[in-house]
N, C-alpha and C positions, 0 to 999 in steps of 0.2 A: 676290294671286289670289283671296282670299276676298272682297274688295271687288268684284272683277269678277263673281264668281258671284252674289253678292247683288244687284248692280246689274242683271245680266241677268235674274234671276228677277223682280225688282221691275218692270223694264221690260216683261216679258211680262205680268205681272199688271195693270199700269197700262194697257197697250195694250188689254186685254180688258175693263177696268172700264167699266161703262155700256153695253156692247154686249149687247143682249138678243136673242140668236139661238141657233139650235141648234149653232152653231159654237163656242160657249164651253162649257167643261166643267170639272168638278171631280171628284175621286175620293178615296176613302179605302180603305186596304187594309193588308194584312200582308205582311211579307217576311222572308226568311231569307238571310243572307250567310255564305258559307264563305270564310274568309280563308287566304292562303297562308303568310305569315310568322308570324303569331300563332297559326296552326293553331286557329282558333276558329269556332264556329257561333253567329252573333249574330242574334237576332230583333228586329224593329222594326215600328212602325206608321208608315205613310206617308200623306201628303196631297199631292195634285197639283192644279194648276190649269193649264189650257191653252186655246189658241185655234187652231182649224183655219182657217188663212188661205185655203187652197184645199181642194178635196176630197182632195188628195194630199200636202199639206204643212201643218205647224203648229209652234207653239212650246209648250213645257211647262216649268213650274217644279215642283220637288219638295222636300219637307222631310220628314225622318224623325226619330223619337225611339226610342232603344233600349228594349227591354223585358226583356232578360235579360242575364246575364253567363255567361261560359264560362271555364274554367280549363285550363291545361296546365302543363308542367314549369316555365315561366318565371313563372307567376302567373295572375291573374284579369284578364279583359278585358271591357269593356262599351262598346257604342257609345253616346255621349251624344247626338250629332246628326249629321245629314248634310243638306246643301243642294245642290241641283243645278239646272242650266238645260240644256235640250235642244232640238234641232231634231228634229222627228218626221215621218216619212214614212208614208203610209197607202196600202195597196193593197187595194181592195175585191175580195173573192172571190165572195161572194153578196150578196144584199140585206141579210143580217143579220150577215155575217162579214167582217172586214177584218184583214189582216196589218199589223203595225206594225214599223217600224225606227226606232231613235233613236240620236242621238250628241250628246255634250255634255261638260260639265265639272261636277265636284262637289267639295265639301269635306267631309271626314269627320273627326270627332273621336272618339277612343277614350279611355276611361279605361283606363290600362294600368299594369303594375307599375313601380315606381320604377326608373329607369335604363334602361328598354327604350325605344329610340327608333325603330329601323328596322322599324316595323310599318305596317299599312294605316291611316295617319293623315295627314291633310293633303289636298292637291289631287290630283285624278285626272282622266284622260281616260276617259270612259264610252262604251260602245256596246252595243247589244243589239237583240233582236227579241222579238216577241210577237204575240198575236192578241186580237181583241175580238169578243164576241158581243153583238149588239144584241137585248136582251130585248123592248123596245118603243121608242116614239119618244123616251122620256126616259131610260131606264136601259140600261146595258150592263155586262157582266162582262168584265174584261180580265186576262189573265195574261201576264207577260213575264219575260225573262231579261236581266240587264245585267251586263256585264263592266267592272270598274273597274281601271285600271292606274295605280298611284300613282307620282308623280314621285320622283326621286332614289333609285331602287331600294328603295322602301318596300313592295314586294310588290304583290299584286293580290287582288281578291275577285270572287266570282261570286254574284250576287243573283237570287233568284227571288221574284216577287211576284204576289199575287192582289188585284184591286181591284174595288170597285163604283164605276161611273162614272155621274155624273148630268150630263146635258146641259141647258144653260139657254137 
């Protein structure tokens, strides 16, 4: 599954390489994930690259790196990385505001206590919503919420992110 996620993200990036239009974008931001099984609150930095194929549909790849650790009764947890690939839908509300919906797959790795396996680690189905405010023709600010449901009863997580988007 990890190979599929990496391949899909690479395909999305390769498909947009060399295309110089306002439809190609990249972003960097911060996010916080609340997890169910490990009962932790984990922060990370994310980077996204995407391509808006039509005004209402696009593809997006995401990579994150954890920035903090959190502890509970079973021990200390830290996100090492997360990779994801998403289909993204856009709904313009005004000239400067659009609503966003996305669905896809991700792979998350947690540094976790020895012997703890059934936590938010591995492959997940992700879906979420958000909004984007266009500051000018080049930059936008985006906030979104993503729900990750991990396979094999490994729990779920709720992630909120805030990103600065640059269109190319």
